[in-house]
C-alpha angles and dihedrals in degrees: 000000000000117000113224126194112214115196133188100232096192092053093049093047092048092048092047093049095051097036096059131058117264092228088087099102145138121258087264091057099255107150111237103176093108093050092049094045094045092050093045092051092045092052091047094051093046092050091046097049102025095211124188089231142005129220120189115192125197131192117250116239094229126066117281134204088278091068089056092049098047119033095207097040107157086001094236095317117137114256 
């Protein structure tokens, strides 16, 4: 059976952004710490677990079916 690695993309990106200094940027000033951190963590986890495949899921910005099912889903938190 194939081993799949399922990752919460929003969580990884959030963690990467706040874990690394914001002075990591392109020559034009675009901050790249989240991209670098996300990629570094992804490579580490893939090497550590050696899955047959990787799936990275991200939250959608608009409400989903969960918001219709539970009135206080995410309770005002950003997605």
